[in-house]
C-alpha positions as CSV (number, residue, x, y, z in Angstrom):
1,M,3.8,7.3,-23.7
2,T,4.7,5.1,-20.7
3,L,3.5,6.4,-17.4
4,I,6.1,6.8,-14.6
5,L,5.3,5.9,-11.1
6,Y,7.7,7.0,-8.3
7,S,7.4,4.7,-5.3
8,L,9.3,3.9,-2.1
9,C,12.1,1.5,-1.4
10,G,14.8,0.8,1.1
11,A,18.4,-0.1,0.3
12,D,17.1,-2.8,-2.1
13,A,15.2,-1.1,-5.0
14,S,13.7,-4.4,-6.0
15,R,11.5,-4.4,-2.9
16,P,9.3,-1.3,-3.0
17,F,7.1,-1.5,0.1
18,S,4.9,1.6,0.5
19,P,1.2,0.7,1.0
20,H,0.1,3.8,-0.8
21,C,2.3,3.0,-3.8
22,W,1.1,-0.6,-4.0
23,K,-2.5,0.7,-4.3
24,I,-1.4,2.5,-7.5
25,V,0.7,-0.4,-8.8
26,M,-2.4,-2.6,-8.6
27,A,-4.6,0.2,-10.0
28,L,-2.4,0.6,-13.1
29,H,-2.4,-3.1,-13.7
30,H,-6.2,-3.1,-13.3
31,K,-6.4,-0.4,-16.0
32,G,-4.1,-2.3,-18.2
33,L,-1.7,0.7,-18.5
34,A,2.0,0.3,-19.3
35,F,4.1,2.1,-16.6
36,E,7.7,2.3,-15.4
37,E,8.1,2.1,-11.6
38,R,11.0,4.1,-10.2
39,P,11.5,3.2,-6.5
40,L,13.2,5.9,-4.4
41,P,14.5,5.9,-0.8
42,F,12.9,8.4,1.6
43,T,15.6,11.0,1.3
44,A,15.6,11.0,-2.5
45,I,11.9,11.7,-3.0
46,P,12.2,15.5,-2.8
47,T,14.9,15.5,-5.4
48,V,12.8,14.2,-8.3
49,E,10.5,16.2,-10.6
50,Q,11.9,19.5,-9.2
51,G,10.7,18.7,-5.7
52,A,7.0,18.3,-6.9
53,S,6.2,16.2,-3.9
54,K,7.7,15.2,-0.5
55,T,5.8,11.9,-0.6
56,V,5.1,9.0,-3.0
57,P,3.2,7.8,-4.9
58,L,3.8,10.4,-7.6
59,L,2.6,9.7,-11.1
60,R,3.8,11.4,-14.3
61,D,1.5,11.0,-17.3
62,G,3.0,13.1,-20.1
63,E,3.0,16.7,-18.8
64,R,0.8,15.9,-15.9
65,L,2.0,15.1,-12.4
66,V,-0.4,13.7,-9.8
67,S,0.3,12.8,-6.2
68,D,-1.7,11.2,-3.4
69,S,-2.9,7.6,-4.0
70,F,-6.6,8.4,-4.0
71,D,-6.2,11.4,-6.3
72,I,-4.2,9.3,-8.7
73,A,-6.9,6.6,-8.8
74,L,-9.5,9.2,-9.5
75,Y,-7.3,10.7,-12.2
76,L,-6.8,7.3,-13.8
77,D,-10.5,6.5,-13.9
78,E,-11.4,9.9,-15.4
79,T,-8.5,10.0,-17.9
80,Y,-8.7,6.4,-19.0
81,S,-12.5,5.9,-18.7
82,D,-12.5,3.4,-21.6
83,R,-10.6,0.9,-19.5
84,P,-11.9,-1.1,-16.5
85,S,-13.2,1.2,-13.8
86,L,-11.5,1.3,-10.4
87,F,-14.6,2.4,-8.6
88,G,-17.6,1.2,-10.6
89,G,-19.5,4.5,-10.0
90,E,-20.1,6.9,-7.1
91,G,-21.0,4.1,-4.7
92,G,-17.6,2.4,-5.3
93,E,-15.8,5.7,-4.7
94,A,-17.7,6.3,-1.5
95,M,-16.9,2.7,-0.4
96,A,-13.2,3.2,-1.2
97,R,-13.1,6.3,1.0
98,F,-14.5,4.2,3.9
99,I,-12.0,1.4,3.3
100,E,-9.3,4.0,3.2
101,G,-10.3,5.3,6.6
102,F,-10.5,1.8,8.1
103,S,-7.1,0.8,6.6
104,Q,-5.3,3.9,7.7
105,T,-6.7,4.2,11.2
106,V,-6.8,0.6,12.1
107,I,-4.6,-1.6,9.9
108,H,-1.8,0.9,9.3
109,T,-1.5,1.7,13.0
110,A,-1.1,-2.0,13.8
111,A,1.3,-2.6,10.9
112,T,3.5,0.3,11.9
113,R,3.9,-1.1,15.4
114,I,4.7,-4.6,14.0
115,A,7.1,-3.6,11.3
116,L,8.7,-0.5,12.6
117,M,12.2,-1.9,13.2
118,D,12.0,-4.1,10.1
119,I,11.5,-1.0,8.0
120,H,14.3,0.8,9.7
121,D,16.6,-2.2,9.0
122,M,15.7,-2.2,5.3
123,L,17.0,1.4,4.9
124,D,20.4,2.8,4.0
125,T,22.2,4.8,6.8
126,P,20.9,8.3,5.7
127,D,17.4,7.0,5.5
128,Q,17.6,5.3,8.8
129,A,18.5,8.6,10.4
130,Y,15.5,10.3,8.6
131,F,13.2,7.5,9.5
132,R,14.1,7.4,13.2
133,D,13.8,11.1,13.6
134,S,10.5,11.5,11.7
135,R,8.8,8.5,13.3
136,E,10.0,9.1,16.8
137,K,8.6,12.7,16.5
138,R,5.3,11.4,15.1
139,L,4.9,8.5,17.6
140,G,6.4,10.2,20.7
141,K,8.6,7.3,21.6
142,P,11.9,5.7,20.6
143,L,11.5,3.1,17.9
144,E,12.8,0.4,20.3
145,A,10.1,1.3,22.9
146,I,7.4,0.9,20.3
147,A,8.9,-2.4,19.0
148,A,8.9,-3.8,22.5
149,G,5.1,-4.4,22.0
150,R,5.5,-6.2,18.7
151,D,4.4,-9.6,19.9
152,A,1.3,-8.3,21.5
153,E,0.4,-6.3,18.3
154,I,0.8,-9.5,16.2
155,A,-1.4,-11.4,18.6
156,A,-4.1,-8.7,18.3
157,F,-3.8,-8.2,14.6
158,P,-6.2,-10.9,13.2
159,A,-9.2,-9.5,15.1
160,K,-8.7,-6.1,13.4
161,L,-9.8,-7.8,10.1
162,E,-13.1,-9.2,11.3
163,P,-15.1,-6.7,9.2
164,L,-13.4,-8.1,6.1
165,R,-14.2,-11.7,7.1
166,H,-17.8,-10.8,7.5
167,M,-18.0,-9.3,4.0
168,L,-16.2,-12.3,2.5
169,K,-19.1,-14.5,3.5
170,F,-21.0,-13.0,0.7
171,Q,-18.5,-12.2,-2.0
172,P,-14.8,-12.9,-3.0
173,F,-13.7,-9.3,-3.1
174,I,-14.6,-6.0,-1.5
175,G,-15.6,-4.9,-5.0
176,G,-17.9,-7.9,-5.4
177,D,-17.1,-10.7,-7.9
178,G,-14.0,-8.8,-8.9
179,P,-11.6,-6.3,-7.3
180,L,-12.0,-2.5,-7.2
181,F,-9.8,0.2,-5.8
182,A,-11.2,-0.5,-2.3
183,D,-9.6,-4.0,-2.5
184,Y,-6.3,-2.4,-3.5
185,I,-6.3,0.0,-0.6
186,L,-6.5,-2.8,2.0
187,F,-4.3,-5.1,-0.1
188,G,-1.6,-2.3,-0.1
189,A,-1.6,-2.3,3.7
190,L,-1.1,-6.1,4.0
191,Q,1.4,-6.1,1.2
192,W,3.4,-3.5,3.1
193,L,3.3,-5.7,6.2
194,R,4.3,-8.8,4.1
195,I,7.3,-7.2,2.4
196,T,8.6,-5.4,5.5
197,S,8.0,-8.0,8.2
198,G,7.9,-11.2,6.1
199,S,4.3,-12.1,7.0
200,I,0.7,-10.8,7.1
201,H,0.5,-12.6,10.5
202,L,-2.7,-14.5,9.8
203,P,-3.4,-18.2,9.7
204,A,-3.1,-19.6,6.1
205,D,-6.8,-20.7,6.2
206,D,-8.1,-17.4,7.5
207,P,-10.7,-16.0,5.0
208,A,-8.8,-12.7,5.1
209,A,-5.5,-14.4,4.2
210,L,-7.3,-16.3,1.4
211,W,-8.6,-12.9,0.0
212,F,-5.0,-11.6,0.2
213,E,-3.8,-14.6,-1.7
214,R,-6.4,-13.9,-4.4
215,C,-5.2,-10.4,-4.6
216,L,-1.6,-11.5,-5.0
217,D,-2.7,-13.7,-7.9
218,L,-4.3,-10.7,-9.8
219,H,-2.8,-9.2,-12.9
220,G,-0.4,-12.0,-13.6
221,A,0.7,-12.3,-10.0
222,E,3.0,-9.3,-10.3
223,A,2.6,-8.4,-6.7
224,R,3.7,-11.9,-5.6
225,Q,7.1,-11.4,-7.2
226,V,8.2,-8.9,-4.6
227,A,8.9,-10.4,-1.2
C-alpha cells in the first residue's frame, strides 16, 4: 500500500515548502518507499484525517497515522528496518537530535526573518490572514516590521553555517560518506528558504552551498524539481 504524506503548500500545490515536510520527503526517498504527497494550505490541515493533527508532516501508513517529523523518521526506521537506515544506530539518532536543535534555533530563526513576507505572498487570502495573525502573535511584531531587517539577516546568514563548513572539511555529508536523517533536517531548512525566497543566500562556491547542491541531487534530484 502506498504511503500518504500530508505536507504544506501555498496557493500553488506544486511548491510544497515546509522544512519539516521536506525532511520526510527525503527520508521516504532514502528508504526507497513509494508514497503519495498531498500538499495542503495551512487552513486545510485540520480538516484531513478527522482532525488528527493541526500540523504537518502527517504520514498515513495503512491504519497508522504518525505526526512530527522526527517521530516519523523513527517510525520509518523501525517499521522498514530492512531498508537503508536513516540514523545508522543510536549515535546517528543522537546526532540528528543535535542537528535538529541547531537547525530550529539558529537556521529556522534566520530563515523566518528572511522569508516571512515571501511566504505570506505565496498564500491564498484565507491563509494569509491565518499566517499574519499566528506569526505576529508568535513574533510580537507586524510582519512588515520584521521584514524590514531582511537585508541584514541575509548578510548575517552565511556565518550561521560555519559549523557545517567545519565538518565538511572531513566528509561530504553530515552522515559521513552518505546522507542520514541529520542531513535531511538541515537540508529541509535550506530547501524551505530556497523555495520561499528564491535563494539559500550563500555564494555558489561556499562549501555549505556545495553540500546543499549534493543533497538536491540525491534520489534522482527529486528535490531540485520544486523551485
